[in-house]
N, C-alpha and C positions, 0 to 999 in steps of 0.2 A: 697369102691364103694358107699354108697350114699351121700356123701358128696363131691364126683366128679360128679355128677349125679347132683346134687342140683347147683354148682355151672357151668355145662355147661349150665342148662337149666336158670339160670339166666342170663349168658351171650349173650343167644341166644333171651330172650324175652327181652334185651335191645338194641338189632339189631334189633328186629321187630318192638321196637316201637322207633328207629330213623330213621330207612327206612319208618313206616307210617309218621313219622311230614315231613320228607324231601317230598315223595312224595304229604301229602296234600298241603303243604308251596308252592311245583311246583303246581297242581291243582287249589287252591287259587287265584295264581299271575298271573299266563297266559291264566284261563276262567273269565269272568264276572259274572259267574252263583255263587249264594252262597252259605252258609252252606250246603244245603243239597245234592251239587256236593259233594264235597270235602270230607265230613264226609265218604260219601259211601269209601274213604279211607282206614279208620281203621276197617270199619263191614266188607267189603270183605276180608280184608287181615285176621285179625283173623278168619272169618268163612271156608281160603283158606286151602285145607288139608292138604296142605304141612307147614303150622302153623301149625294145629292137630297134625298131623306125628312128630314135630319137638320138638313139649311140651310131647305129648305123648310115644315116641320112642328115644327121643336122638339125633334127625336129625342136621345137622348144618344149613338147611334151613334159619333162621335167619339172618346167616352171609353171606350167599350167596346172600339171598332180598340186604342188606345192600351196598354190592360191586356192584350187581349190579345194584341196583337204583344208587348210588354216580358215578358208571360209568358213565351212561345217564345221569345225571346231569350237569355231566364236558361235555359229549360231546356236549351238548343240548347250552350248555354256551360257546362253541368251543375252549377248553380246551384241544385240541386232545391230549398231551402229558399226562398229566394228566389223562385222559379219558383210554388212553391206559396202565397205570402203577397201575389201576384201575380194569382194564380187567386184567391184570397179573396176578393178586395176587388172581383172582378167579382159579387157577388151583393149591392152597391150596390142 
């Protein structure tokens, strides 16, 4: 069990990191604000309760955040089919 929890935590950490990078890049490219704005993405993500729960109790919030982020970015980029397929993955 400890090995499985460690692997699950590492997978969630990678998903949180990927979502934070995608969101920060989107904020940086869609606004003219400096790093003070897009650096709020990782700070607020890591301080959020779902993130704390994911690391403390083995929840799947990181994977869900990555899927929601990818869905929103695909929809924003007018890739409706991709956004729909990514949204469908949220039914895991």
